[in-house]
LOGUBA-215087 format. One record per residue: x negated, y negated, z negated of N, C-alpha, C in turn; residue in three letters. Coordinates in steps of 0.05 Angstrom, whole numbers, padded with zeros to 5 digits, always signed. Layout:
BEGIN
XYZXYZXYZala...
END
This chain:
BEGIN
-02496-02270-02564-02479-02275-02586-02467-02303-02584unk-02484-02323-02577-02475-02350-02576-02454-02354-02554unk-02459-02341-02531-02439-02343-02509-02413-02330-02516unk-02414-02307-02529-02389-02293-02537-02374-02310-02558unk-02389-02322-02576-02377-02339-02597-02364-02363-02584unk-02377-02375-02565-02365-02399-02552-02341-02391-02535unk-02342-02368-02521-02319-02359-02506-02296-02353-02524unk-02301-02340-02546-02279-02334-02565-02267-02360-02576unk-02283-02380-02582-02273-02405-02592-02256-02419-02571unk-02265-02419-02547-02249-02432-02525-02222-02417-02521unk-02223-02391-02522-02199-02375-02519-02179-02380-02542unk-02189-02381-02566-02172-02385-02589-02160-02414-02589unk-02176-02433-02580-02166-02461-02578-02144-02462-02557unk-02148-02448-02535-02127-02447-02514-02101-02435-02526unk-02104-02413-02540-02081-02399-02552-02067-02416-02572unk-02082-02430-02589-02070-02445-02611-02058-02471-02602unk-02066-02482-02579-02055-02509-02573-02044-02512-02545unk-02049-02494-02527-02040-02499-02499-02020-02479-02488unk-02017-02456-02500-01998-02436-02490-01969-02446-02494unk-01953-02444-02473-01925-02452-02475-01910-02430-02488unk-01899-02435-02512-01884-02416-02527-01855-02417-02520unk-01845-02442-02518-01817-02447-02511-01817-02475-02497unk-01794-02483-02486-01793-02510-02474-01800-02531-02496unk-01818-02548-02489-01827-02570-02507-01841-02559-02532unk-01851-02535-02532-01866-02524-02555-01891-02511-02544unk-01914-02523-02551-01940-02513-02542-01956-02503-02565unk-01971-02482-02560-01988-02471-02580-01974-02450-02598unk-01989-02430-02605-01978-02410-02624-01983-02420-02652unk-01962-02424-02668-01965-02436-02694-01973-02416-02716unk-01978-02391-02708-01984-02370-02728-02013-02362-02727unk-02031-02381-02734-02059-02375-02733-02068-02353-02751unk-02055-02351-02775-02063-02330-02794-02053-02303-02784unk-02030-02303-02770-02021-02278-02758-02040-02268-02736unk-02050-02286-02720-02069-02279-02699-02095-02268-02713unk-02104-02281-02734-02127-02272-02748-02123-02244-02760unk-02099-02239-02771-02093-02213-02781-02093-02192-02760unk-02082-02199-02736-02083-02179-02714-02111-02174-02705unk-02128-02194-02705-02156-02190-02698-02170-02171-02719unk-02163-02175-02744-02174-02157-02765-02164-02129-02761unk-02139-02125-02754-02129-02098-02749-02142-02085-02725unk-02148-02100-02704-02162-02089-02681-02190-02081-02690unk-02203-02098-02705-02230-02091-02715-02230-02066-02732unk-02210-02063-02749-02207-02039-02766-02203-02015-02749unk-02186-02017-02728-02181-01995-02710-02207-01987-02696unk-02223-02006-02687-02248-02000-02674-02267-01986-02694unk-02268-01996-02718-02285-01984-02738-02277-01955-02744unk-02251-01950-02747-02241-01923-02753-02246-01905-02729unk-02247-01916-02705-02252-01899-02681-02282-01893-02678unk-02298-01913-02683-02327-01910-02678-02342-01897-02702unk-02332-01899-02726-02345-01888-02749-02350-01858-02747unk-02330-01842-02739-02335-01813-02736-02357-01807-02715unk-02356-01823-02693-02377-01819-02673-02405-01825-02683unk-02406-01846-02699-02432-01854-02711-02442-01832-02730unk-02423-01820-02745-02431-01798-02763-02441-01774-02748unk-02429-01768-02725-02438-01745-02709-02466-01750-02697unk-02471-01774-02688-02497-01779-02676-02519-01780-02696unk-02513-01792-02719-02534-01795-02740-02528-01776-02764unk-02521-01752-02758-02513-01733-02779-02535-01726-02799unk-02559-01723-02790-02581-01713-02807-02599-01736-02817unk-02589-01760-02816-02605-01782-02826-02595-01791-02853unk-02611-01808-02866-02603-01818-02892-02582-01840-02890unk-02576-01849-02866-02556-01870-02862-02527-01860-02866unk-02524-01834-02866-02496-01823-02866-02482-01829-02893unk-02496-01825-02915-02484-01829-02942-02501-01849-02958unk-02487-01870-02966-02500-01889-02983-02484-01891-03009unk-02498-01887-03031-02485-01888-03057-02484-01917-03067unk-02461-01927-03074-02458-01954-03084-02444-01953-03111unk-02453-01971-03129-02440-01973-03154-02416-01992-03152unk-02402-01996-03173-02378-02013-03173-02385-02042-03167unk-02407-02052-03178-02415-02079-03173-02421-02084-03143unk-02435-02066-03131-02441-02069-03102-02416-02068-03085unk-02398-02050-03092-02372-02049-03078-02357-02075-03081unk-02357-02087-03105-02343-02112-03109-02356-02134-03093unk-02383-02134-03091-02397-02154-03076-02390-02152-03046unk-02388-02128-03036-02381-02124-03008-02352-02132-03003unk-02334-02127-03022-02306-02135-03020-02304-02165-03019unk-02319-02179-03036-02319-02208-03037-02330-02220-03011unk-02351-02207-03000-02362-02216-02975-02342-02212-02952unk-02328-02190-02952-02308-02185-02932-02285-02205-02934unk-02277-02211-02959-02255-02231-02962-02264-02259-02953unk-02289-02266-02959-02299-02292-02950-02301-02293-02920unk-02309-02271-02907-02310-02270-02878-02282-02273-02866unk-02263-02259-02877-02235-02260-02867-02224-02289-02871unk-02229-02301-02893-02220-02329-02898-02234-02348-02878unk-02259-02343-02873-02273-02360-02853-02260-02358-02826unk-02254-02334-02817-02241-02330-02791-02213-02343-02791unk-02198-02338-02812-02170-02349-02813-02170-02379-02814unk-02187-02391-02830-02187-02421-02831-02198-02433-02806unk-02217-02419-02793-02227-02429-02767-02205-02429-02747unk-02190-02407-02745-02168-02406-02726-02146-02427-02732unk-02142-02431-02758-02122-02451-02767-02131-02479-02759unk-02157-02485-02762-02167-02511-02755-02167-02517-02725unk-02169-02495-02709-02168-02499-02680-02142-02512-02670unk-02121-02508-02685-02095-02520-02677-02094-02550-02683unk-02112-02560-02700-02110-02588-02709-02133-02606-02701unk-02157-02595-02698-02180-02612-02692-02191-02605-02665unk-02205-02623-02652-02218-02617-02626-02239-02595-02629unk-02243-02580-02607-02261-02558-02608-02290-02567-02614unk-02297-02591-02604-02324-02601-02609-02329-02605-02639unk-02310-02616-02653-02313-02620-02682-02314-02593-02696unk-02298-02574-02687-02299-02547-02698-02326-02534-02695unk-02338-02537-02671-02364-02525-02666-02386-02539-02683unk-02384-02565-02687-02404-02579-02704-02402-02569-02732unk-02378-02566-02742-02374-02556-02770-02385-02527-02772unk-02380-02510-02752-02390-02483-02753-02420-02482-02750unk-02431-02500-02735-02461-02501-02732-02475-02508-02758unk-02461-02522-02776-02474-02530-02801-02473-02507-02821unk-02460-02486-02815-02459-02463-02834-02486-02452-02842unk-02504-02446-02822-02530-02436-02830-02546-02455-02847unk-02543-02481-02842-02558-02501-02857-02548-02500-02886unk-02522-02499-02890-02511-02498-02918-02520-02472-02931unk-02521-02450-02916-02530-02425-02928-02559-02427-02936unk-02576-02438-02920-02604-02441-02926-02608-02459-02951unk-02593-02480-02953-02596-02498-02976-02587-02484-03001unk-02564-02470-03000-02555-02455-03024-02574-02433-03031unk-02585-02419-03012-02604-02398-03018-02629-02409-03031unk-02639-02432-03022-02662-02444-03034-02656-02453-03063unk-02632-02463-03068-02625-02471-03095-02622-02447-03113unk-02609-02426-03104-02605-02402-03120-02631-02388-03124unk-02647-02386-03103-02674-02373-03105-02692-02388-03124unk-02691-02414-03124-02707-02430-03143-02697-02426-03171unk-02671-02425-03175-02660-02421-03202-02667-02393-03213unk-02667-02373-03195-02674-02346-03204-02704-02345-03210unk-02721-02359-03195-02749-02359-03199-02756-02372-03226unk-02742-02394-03232-02747-02409-03257-02737-02392-03280unk-02714-02379-03278-02704-02363-03300-02720-02337-03305unk-02734-02328-03285-02750-02303-03289-02778-02309-03300unk-02785-02334-03303-02812-02341-03314-02813-02337-03343unk
END
Protein backbone atom coordinates (compact mmCIF):
# COMPACT_ATOMS: atom_id res chain seq x y z
CA UNK A 1 0.00 0.00 0.00
CA UNK A 2 2.75 2.44 0.95
CA UNK A 3 4.67 1.81 -2.27
CA UNK A 4 1.57 2.23 -4.43
CA UNK A 5 0.66 5.42 -2.56
CA UNK A 6 4.16 6.84 -3.06
CA UNK A 7 4.21 5.87 -6.74
CA UNK A 8 0.82 7.49 -7.31
CA UNK A 9 1.97 10.67 -5.56
CA UNK A 10 5.12 10.84 -7.68
CA UNK A 11 3.10 10.27 -10.85
CA UNK A 12 0.54 12.94 -9.95
CA UNK A 13 3.31 15.42 -9.05
CA UNK A 14 4.89 14.77 -12.46
CA UNK A 15 1.55 15.27 -14.18
CA UNK A 16 0.68 18.45 -12.27
CA UNK A 17 3.98 20.24 -12.65
CA UNK A 18 6.31 18.77 -15.28
CA UNK A 19 4.27 17.69 -18.31
CA UNK A 20 4.66 20.07 -21.24
CA UNK A 21 1.16 21.18 -22.21
CA UNK A 22 2.17 23.91 -24.66
CA UNK A 23 5.29 25.94 -25.36
CA UNK A 24 6.27 27.69 -22.12
CA UNK A 25 3.40 26.00 -20.24
CA UNK A 26 4.24 23.17 -17.88
CA UNK A 27 1.88 21.09 -15.78
CA UNK A 28 -1.77 20.26 -16.19
CA UNK A 29 -3.71 23.06 -14.46
CA UNK A 30 -6.88 21.00 -14.08
CA UNK A 31 -6.20 19.01 -10.92
CA UNK A 32 -9.89 18.68 -10.08
CA UNK A 33 -10.59 17.38 -13.59
CA UNK A 34 -7.93 14.71 -13.13
CA UNK A 35 -9.44 13.81 -9.76
CA UNK A 36 -12.87 13.55 -11.37
CA UNK A 37 -11.50 11.26 -14.05
CA UNK A 38 -9.90 9.10 -11.37
CA UNK A 39 -13.25 8.88 -9.61
CA UNK A 40 -14.98 7.88 -12.86
CA UNK A 41 -12.41 5.13 -13.43
CA UNK A 42 -12.97 3.89 -9.87
CA UNK A 43 -16.74 3.92 -10.44
CA UNK A 44 -16.30 1.97 -13.67
CA UNK A 45 -14.17 -0.62 -11.88
CA UNK A 46 -16.76 -0.88 -9.11
CA UNK A 47 -19.62 -1.33 -11.57
CA UNK A 48 -17.60 -4.00 -13.38
CA UNK A 49 -16.45 -5.92 -10.32
CA UNK A 50 -19.65 -5.70 -8.22
CA UNK A 51 -21.63 -8.23 -10.31
CA UNK A 52 -18.68 -10.64 -10.20
CA UNK A 53 -18.51 -10.24 -6.42
CA UNK A 54 -22.23 -11.00 -6.17
CA UNK A 55 -21.82 -14.17 -8.24
CA UNK A 56 -18.94 -15.47 -6.16
CA UNK A 57 -20.53 -14.67 -2.79
CA UNK A 58 -24.13 -15.33 -3.78
CA UNK A 59 -25.19 -17.40 -0.76
CA UNK A 60 -23.50 -15.37 1.94
CA UNK A 61 -24.85 -12.66 4.17
CA UNK A 62 -22.50 -10.16 2.52
CA UNK A 63 -24.70 -9.88 -0.56
CA UNK A 64 -27.44 -7.69 0.96
CA UNK A 65 -26.94 -5.23 3.75
CA UNK A 66 -29.89 -3.21 4.97
CA UNK A 67 -29.05 0.38 5.82
CA UNK A 68 -31.29 3.08 7.20
CA UNK A 69 -31.26 6.67 5.99
CA UNK A 70 -28.81 7.83 8.68
CA UNK A 71 -26.26 5.17 7.72
CA UNK A 72 -26.59 6.04 4.04
CA UNK A 73 -26.06 9.72 4.85
CA UNK A 74 -22.96 8.84 6.87
CA UNK A 75 -21.53 6.82 3.97
CA UNK A 76 -22.31 9.66 1.57
CA UNK A 77 -20.50 12.14 3.85
CA UNK A 78 -17.52 9.80 4.12
CA UNK A 79 -17.41 9.44 0.32
CA UNK A 80 -17.58 13.22 -0.11
CA UNK A 81 -14.77 13.72 2.42
CA UNK A 82 -12.66 11.10 0.63
CA UNK A 83 -13.25 12.76 -2.76
CA UNK A 84 -12.39 16.19 -1.32
CA UNK A 85 -9.23 14.72 0.21
CA UNK A 86 -8.14 13.36 -3.17
CA UNK A 87 -9.03 16.55 -5.03
CA UNK A 88 -7.28 18.88 -2.60
CA UNK A 89 -4.24 16.60 -2.49
CA UNK A 90 -3.96 16.69 -6.29
CA UNK A 91 -4.51 20.46 -6.20
CA UNK A 92 -1.73 20.92 -3.63
CA UNK A 93 0.71 18.87 -5.70
CA UNK A 94 0.80 21.67 -8.25
CA UNK A 95 1.91 24.24 -5.65
CA UNK A 96 3.98 22.63 -2.89
CA UNK A 97 6.93 20.23 -2.97
CA UNK A 98 6.17 16.54 -2.81
CA UNK A 99 8.06 16.15 0.47
CA UNK A 100 5.82 18.71 2.21
CA UNK A 101 2.76 17.02 0.73
CA UNK A 102 3.87 13.64 2.10
CA UNK A 103 4.54 15.08 5.56
CA UNK A 104 1.05 16.59 5.64
CA UNK A 105 -0.50 13.29 4.50
CA UNK A 106 1.51 11.34 7.06
CA UNK A 107 -0.01 13.44 9.85
CA UNK A 108 -3.52 12.29 8.89
CA UNK A 109 -3.57 9.16 11.07
CA UNK A 110 -2.27 11.17 14.03
CA UNK A 111 -5.06 13.73 13.66
CA UNK A 112 -7.58 10.89 13.32
CA UNK A 113 -6.33 9.22 16.49
CA UNK A 114 -6.46 12.48 18.45
CA UNK A 115 -9.99 13.26 17.25
CA UNK A 116 -11.13 9.71 18.01
CA UNK A 117 -9.76 9.91 21.53
CA UNK A 118 -11.51 13.24 22.08
CA UNK A 119 -14.83 12.02 20.65
CA UNK A 120 -14.53 8.68 22.45
CA UNK A 121 -13.84 10.43 25.76
CA UNK A 122 -16.81 12.79 25.23
CA UNK A 123 -19.11 9.86 24.47
CA UNK A 124 -17.83 7.97 27.53
CA UNK A 125 -18.44 10.97 29.80
CA UNK A 126 -21.92 11.63 28.38
CA UNK A 127 -22.94 7.98 28.79
CA UNK A 128 -22.13 7.97 32.52
